[in-house]
C-alpha positions as CSV (number, residue, x, y, z in Angstrom):
1,X,-51.7,-39.7,61.2
2,X,-49.5,-38.4,58.4
3,X,-46.9,-41.1,59.3
4,X,-49.8,-43.5,59.1
5,X,-51.0,-42.4,55.7
6,X,-47.4,-42.5,54.2
7,X,-46.8,-46.1,55.5
8,X,-50.2,-46.9,53.8
9,X,-49.1,-45.3,50.7
10,X,-45.9,-47.1,50.6
11,X,-47.2,-50.4,51.3
12,X,-49.8,-50.4,48.8
13,X,-47.8,-48.6,46.0
14,X,-46.8,-51.9,44.5
15,X,-50.1,-53.6,44.9
16,X,-51.8,-54.9,41.8
17,X,-55.8,-55.2,41.0
18,X,-57.6,-57.3,43.4
19,X,-59.6,-60.3,42.3
20,X,-62.2,-60.1,39.2
21,X,-63.8,-57.0,40.4
22,X,-61.1,-54.7,39.0
23,X,-60.8,-53.1,42.4
24,X,-57.2,-51.6,42.9
25,X,-56.2,-51.6,46.7
26,X,-54.1,-48.6,45.8
27,X,-57.4,-46.5,45.6
28,X,-57.7,-46.7,49.5
29,X,-55.0,-44.2,49.6
30,X,-57.0,-41.7,47.1
31,X,-59.3,-39.2,47.7
32,X,-61.9,-38.2,45.3
33,X,-59.9,-35.2,44.2
34,X,-56.9,-37.6,43.6
35,X,-58.9,-39.7,41.5
36,X,-60.1,-36.5,39.5
37,X,-56.7,-35.4,39.1
38,X,-55.4,-38.7,37.7
39,X,-58.3,-38.6,35.3
40,X,-57.3,-35.1,34.1
41,X,-53.8,-36.2,33.6
42,X,-54.6,-38.9,31.7
43,X,-56.7,-36.5,29.2
44,X,-53.9,-33.9,29.4
45,X,-51.5,-36.7,28.3
46,X,-53.9,-37.9,25.4
47,X,-54.3,-34.2,24.0
48,X,-50.6,-33.7,24.0
49,X,-49.9,-36.8,22.0
50,X,-52.8,-35.7,19.6
51,X,-51.4,-32.4,19.3
52,X,-47.7,-33.7,18.7
53,X,-49.1,-36.1,15.9
54,X,-51.3,-33.3,14.3
55,X,-48.2,-30.6,14.4
56,X,-45.9,-33.3,12.7
57,X,-48.5,-33.8,9.9
58,X,-48.6,-30.2,9.2
59,X,-45.0,-29.4,9.5
60,X,-43.5,-32.8,8.0
61,X,-40.1,-30.8,7.4
62,X,-39.3,-30.4,11.0
63,X,-39.3,-34.3,11.6
64,X,-36.8,-34.9,8.9
65,X,-34.3,-32.5,10.5
66,X,-33.2,-35.7,12.6
67,X,-32.0,-38.5,10.8
68,X,-34.3,-41.9,10.9
69,X,-36.7,-40.1,13.2
70,X,-40.2,-41.0,13.1
71,X,-43.6,-39.6,14.8
72,X,-43.8,-42.7,17.0
73,X,-40.0,-42.5,18.3
74,X,-41.0,-38.9,19.1
75,X,-43.9,-39.8,21.1
76,X,-42.0,-42.6,23.0
77,X,-39.3,-39.8,23.9
78,X,-41.9,-37.4,25.0
79,X,-44.7,-39.3,26.6
80,X,-43.7,-43.0,27.1
81,X,-40.3,-42.9,28.8
82,X,-40.0,-42.1,32.3
83,X,-38.2,-38.7,31.5
84,X,-36.6,-36.3,33.6
85,X,-36.6,-32.5,32.9
86,X,-34.0,-31.3,30.6
87,X,-32.4,-34.4,29.4
88,X,-32.5,-33.5,25.7
89,X,-29.2,-32.7,24.2
90,X,-30.7,-31.4,20.8
91,X,-32.6,-28.9,23.0
92,X,-29.4,-27.9,24.7
93,X,-31.0,-29.4,27.6
94,X,-33.6,-27.1,27.9
95,X,-37.2,-27.6,29.0
96,X,-40.5,-25.9,30.0
97,X,-40.7,-22.6,29.0
98,X,-37.1,-22.4,27.5
99,X,-37.9,-25.1,25.2
100,X,-40.7,-23.4,24.1
101,X,-39.1,-20.3,23.2
102,X,-36.8,-22.3,21.1
103,X,-39.5,-23.3,18.9
104,X,-40.3,-19.6,18.1
105,X,-36.5,-18.6,17.8
106,X,-35.2,-17.5,14.5
107,X,-31.7,-18.8,15.5
108,X,-33.0,-22.1,16.2
109,X,-32.6,-24.7,13.3
110,X,-33.7,-27.8,14.9
111,X,-37.2,-29.6,15.1
112,X,-39.4,-26.8,16.2
113,X,-42.3,-29.2,16.8
114,X,-40.1,-31.5,19.2
115,X,-38.9,-28.3,20.9
116,X,-42.4,-27.0,21.5
117,X,-43.9,-30.3,22.6
118,X,-41.0,-31.2,25.0
119,X,-41.5,-27.6,26.6
120,X,-45.3,-27.9,26.7
121,X,-45.2,-31.4,28.2
122,X,-42.5,-30.6,30.9
123,X,-44.3,-27.3,31.5
124,X,-47.6,-28.8,32.4
125,X,-45.8,-31.6,34.1
126,X,-44.3,-29.0,36.4
127,X,-47.8,-28.1,37.4
128,X,-48.5,-31.5,38.7
129,X,-45.0,-31.7,40.4
130,X,-44.0,-34.3,37.8
131,X,-46.1,-37.0,39.4
132,X,-47.7,-39.6,37.1
133,X,-50.5,-40.4,39.9
134,X,-51.9,-38.8,43.1
135,X,-52.6,-39.7,46.8
136,X,-53.9,-38.3,49.8
137,X,-50.8,-36.9,51.3
138,X,-49.9,-35.1,47.8
139,X,-50.6,-31.6,47.2
140,X,-50.8,-29.3,44.2
141,X,-50.3,-25.6,43.6
142,X,-53.4,-24.0,42.3
143,X,-51.3,-21.0,41.1
144,X,-49.1,-23.3,38.9
145,X,-52.1,-24.9,37.5
146,X,-53.7,-21.2,36.5
147,X,-50.4,-20.1,35.3
148,X,-50.1,-23.1,33.1
149,X,-53.4,-22.5,31.4
150,X,-52.4,-18.9,30.5
151,X,-49.1,-20.1,29.2
152,X,-51.4,-22.6,27.0
153,X,-53.3,-19.5,25.7
154,X,-49.9,-17.8,24.9
155,X,-48.7,-20.7,22.8
156,X,-51.7,-21.1,21.0
157,X,-51.6,-17.4,19.9
158,X,-47.8,-17.8,18.9
159,X,-48.7,-20.8,16.7
160,X,-51.1,-18.5,15.0
161,X,-49.0,-15.3,14.5
162,X,-45.2,-15.8,15.4
163,X,-43.4,-15.6,11.9
164,X,-39.6,-15.4,11.0
165,X,-37.8,-12.6,9.2
166,X,-39.4,-13.6,5.8
167,X,-42.9,-13.6,7.0
168,X,-43.4,-17.4,7.4
169,X,-45.0,-19.0,10.5
170,X,-42.6,-21.0,12.4
171,X,-45.0,-23.7,12.7
172,X,-48.1,-24.2,10.7
173,X,-51.3,-25.2,12.6
174,X,-55.1,-24.0,12.0
175,X,-55.5,-23.3,8.3
176,X,-58.0,-23.2,5.2
177,X,-57.9,-26.1,2.5
178,X,-57.9,-25.3,-1.2
179,X,-61.7,-26.0,-1.3
180,X,-62.2,-23.5,1.4
181,X,-62.8,-25.6,4.4
182,X,-61.3,-24.1,7.7
183,X,-59.5,-26.3,10.1
184,X,-59.8,-25.2,13.8
185,X,-58.6,-28.5,15.4
186,X,-55.7,-27.2,16.7
187,X,-57.7,-24.5,18.4
188,X,-60.0,-27.1,20.0
189,X,-57.1,-29.1,21.4
190,X,-55.8,-26.0,23.1
191,X,-59.2,-25.2,24.5
192,X,-59.6,-28.6,25.9
193,X,-56.2,-28.4,27.8
194,X,-56.8,-25.0,28.9
195,X,-60.3,-25.8,30.2
196,X,-58.6,-28.9,32.0
197,X,-56.0,-26.6,33.8
198,X,-58.4,-24.0,34.7
199,X,-60.7,-26.5,36.2
200,X,-58.0,-28.2,38.1
201,X,-56.9,-24.9,39.4
202,X,-60.3,-24.1,40.8
203,X,-60.8,-27.6,42.3
204,X,-57.3,-27.2,44.2
205,X,-58.1,-23.7,45.1
206,X,-61.5,-24.7,46.9
207,X,-59.9,-27.9,48.3
208,X,-57.0,-25.9,50.1
209,X,-59.0,-22.6,50.5
210,X,-56.1,-20.8,48.7
211,X,-57.0,-18.2,46.5
212,X,-55.8,-17.9,42.7
213,X,-54.0,-14.7,41.8
214,X,-55.7,-13.9,38.6
215,X,-52.7,-12.1,36.4
216,X,-53.7,-9.6,33.8
217,X,-52.2,-11.6,31.0
218,X,-52.9,-11.1,27.4
219,X,-52.6,-14.3,25.2
220,X,-51.3,-12.2,22.4
221,X,-48.1,-11.9,24.1
222,X,-44.7,-13.6,24.3
223,X,-44.7,-13.8,27.9
224,X,-44.7,-17.1,29.7
225,X,-45.8,-17.1,33.2
226,X,-43.4,-19.2,35.9
227,X,-44.5,-22.7,36.9
């Protein structure tokens, strides 16, 4: 049966949409959970792109650290190209949690927004086995999804709290305008991503009948869980 399904996935992988109905033959090789996973992945990518843009607008000094760089180019590097982990020389080929740590390192002098978002995107991609689309034979690890949600909580806290030796935040995010209006849009974005990952962890746990190990993990820490 697994061989038959594998052949079906390979045969249908290159098929386009059929007729005017909008029906994709590839959907025959998808379960309902696969479709839900694909939807979560698209939402997660959209939130990451939005977070990248917002961070660069709050921290324009980071973008100009690289000559002739733009937000559009950064988005293409992070989310458009078929990128493999650990390919950026400016990050010393670090990725995932290691790249996230660069963003809050006193010694790092490069683009902190890029380091953070390269780390976040690949950390989350790792939770989905770096697959852009899911079919019946694909399997996910509920623990990795759960751990990634806890890492998002940690990063959100670090953005609010981590400071350099001069007492300055490494990266600006939430704030209050001169007129006294509070901006919590960064918190809302992180909250949406955390909810997506926690929900996917529960869905996969129930599908596979595997238990999630709930780790005693304070968001107010510098510890990033393995993915």
